[in-house]
C-alpha positions in Angstrom: -135.8 96.2 -108.8 -135.0 98.4 -111.4 -131.7 98.6 -112.5 -130.1 101.5 -114.5 -129.6 101.0 -117.7 -126.3 100.1 -119.0 -123.9 102.5 -120.1 -122.0 101.9 -123.5 -118.3 101.1 -123.2 -116.7 104.4 -123.3 -113.8 104.6 -125.9 -110.5 104.2 -124.9 -108.4 107.6 -124.6 -105.1 108.5 -126.1 -102.9 106.7 -122.9 -104.4 103.0 -123.0 -105.3 102.9 -126.9 -100.9 104.2 -127.6 -100.2 101.4 -124.6 -102.0 98.8 -126.3 -101.0 99.8 -130.0 -97.2 100.0 -128.5 -97.6 96.8 -127.2 -99.2 95.6 -130.6 -96.4 96.8 -133.0 -93.9 95.6 -130.7 -95.4 92.0 -130.5 -96.1 91.9 -134.3 -92.2 93.0 -134.9 -91.2 89.9 -132.7 -93.3 88.1 -134.6 -92.0 89.0 -137.9 -88.3 89.1 -136.4 -89.0 85.7 -135.1 -90.1 84.4 -138.3 -87.2 85.7 -139.8 -84.8 84.3 -137.4 -86.2 81.1 -137.7 -86.8 80.7 -141.0 -84.2 77.7 -141.7 -84.8 76.1 -138.7 -87.6 73.4 -139.0 -89.5 74.4 -136.0 -93.1 73.4 -137.6 -93.3 70.6 -140.2 -94.0 71.2 -143.2 -96.5 68.4 -143.3 -100.3 68.5 -141.7 -101.0 67.0 -139.0 -102.0 63.8 -140.2 -98.8 63.3 -141.2 -100.1 62.8 -144.7 -97.4 64.0 -148.1 -96.0 67.8 -147.6 -98.6 70.6 -148.3 -95.8 73.5 -147.5 -92.7 73.6 -149.6 -89.3 74.5 -147.9 -89.6 78.7 -149.6 -92.7 78.4 -147.5 -90.9 78.1 -144.2 -90.8 82.1 -142.6 -94.4 82.3 -144.2 -95.7 79.1 -142.0 -93.5 80.6 -138.7 -95.1 83.7 -139.3 -98.9 82.9 -139.2 -98.0 80.9 -135.8 -95.9 83.6 -134.3 -98.7 86.2 -135.1 -101.6 84.1 -133.7 -99.1 83.4 -130.5 -99.2 87.5 -130.3 -102.7 87.9 -130.7 -103.3 85.2 -128.0 -101.0 87.5 -125.8 -102.6 90.7 -126.6 -106.4 89.1 -125.9 -105.4 87.9 -122.2 -105.5 91.6 -120.6 -108.8 92.0 -122.4 -110.2 88.8 -121.1 -109.0 89.5 -117.6 -110.2 93.3 -117.7 -113.8 92.0 -119.1 -115.6 91.6 -116.0 -114.5 95.1 -114.7 -115.4 97.1 -117.6 -119.0 97.8 -116.2 -117.6 99.2 -112.5 -114.3 101.3 -113.8 -114.2 103.4 -116.5 -110.1 102.9 -116.9 -110.8 99.0 -116.9 -113.2 99.3 -119.9 -110.8 101.9 -121.9 -108.2 99.1 -121.5 -110.5 96.2 -122.5 -111.5 98.1 -125.6 -107.6 98.9 -126.5 -106.5 95.8 -126.1 -109.4 94.3 -127.7 -108.6 96.1 -130.6 -105.2 96.0 -130.8 -105.3 92.4 -130.7 -108.0 92.1 -133.4 -105.7 93.7 -135.6 -103.4 91.5 -134.8 -105.4 88.4 -135.2 -106.4 90.2 -138.5 -102.6 89.9 -139.6 -102.5 86.4 -138.5 -106.0 85.5 -140.9 -104.6 87.6 -143.8 -101.2 85.8 -143.8 -102.6 82.1 -143.2 -105.6 82.8 -145.7 -103.8 84.7 -148.5 -100.2 84.3 -148.5 -99.9 80.7 -147.0 -103.0 79.3 -148.8 -103.5 81.6 -151.8 -106.8 82.4 -150.8 -107.8 78.9 -151.9 -110.8 78.2 -150.2 -111.3 74.8 -151.3 -107.8 73.9 -150.1 -108.1 75.9 -146.8 -111.6 73.6 -146.3 -110.1 70.3 -146.8 -106.3 70.6 -145.4 -106.1 68.9 -142.1 -103.5 71.6 -141.0 -106.3 74.1 -140.7 -109.0 72.3 -137.7 -112.0 74.8 -138.1 -111.7 77.0 -141.2 -115.3 77.9 -140.7 -115.7 78.6 -137.4 -112.5 80.6 -137.5 -113.9 82.7 -140.3 -117.0 82.7 -138.2 -115.2 83.9 -135.4 -113.4 86.4 -137.2 -116.1 88.2 -138.7 -117.9 88.1 -134.7 -115.0 89.7 -133.8 -115.0 92.6 -136.4 -118.2 93.0 -135.5 -117.8 92.9 -131.4 -115.0 95.5 -131.9 -117.3 97.3 -134.2 -120.1 97.8 -132.0 -118.0 98.4 -128.8 
C-alpha cells in the first residue's frame, strides 16, 4: 500500500491570519483591560497556593491579574487550533485556520510567559524554580520552546 507523500501545511492566507490576529488582539486587549479593571479586587491570592507567606506585594496585583488573564486568552485561542488539527490534512481551509490560530495563540502565550518571568519574577530563575506559585516551571519552559519550534517548522 503506497501512501502519497504528506504535503506540508499550507501557510495561512490573509483572511485566516487576519481573523486569528484580530481575535488575538481583542483577547489581549480584554486581558490587559480586565487586569486593570480588577487591580483593586483580590481575585487572585498574593500568597502562593501552599498558604505560605505572601510572595507578591499589593502593588503587583495588576501584574498578577495580567498573567492569569493572558494565559486564559492563550487557552481560548488554542481551542480552535486544536479542534482543527485532525482536519488539516483533508482541508486546506482547516490547515490555514489551524496554523493561523496555532501561531497567534503562541504569541499570546509568549506575552503571558514574558509577564510571568520578567515582570512578576524579575527574570530570577532561582525564585521561579522554588516557588509553589509555578507548578512546573521546567516543563512550562520546555513547552514554550517546543511550541515556538513547532510554529517555525509548520
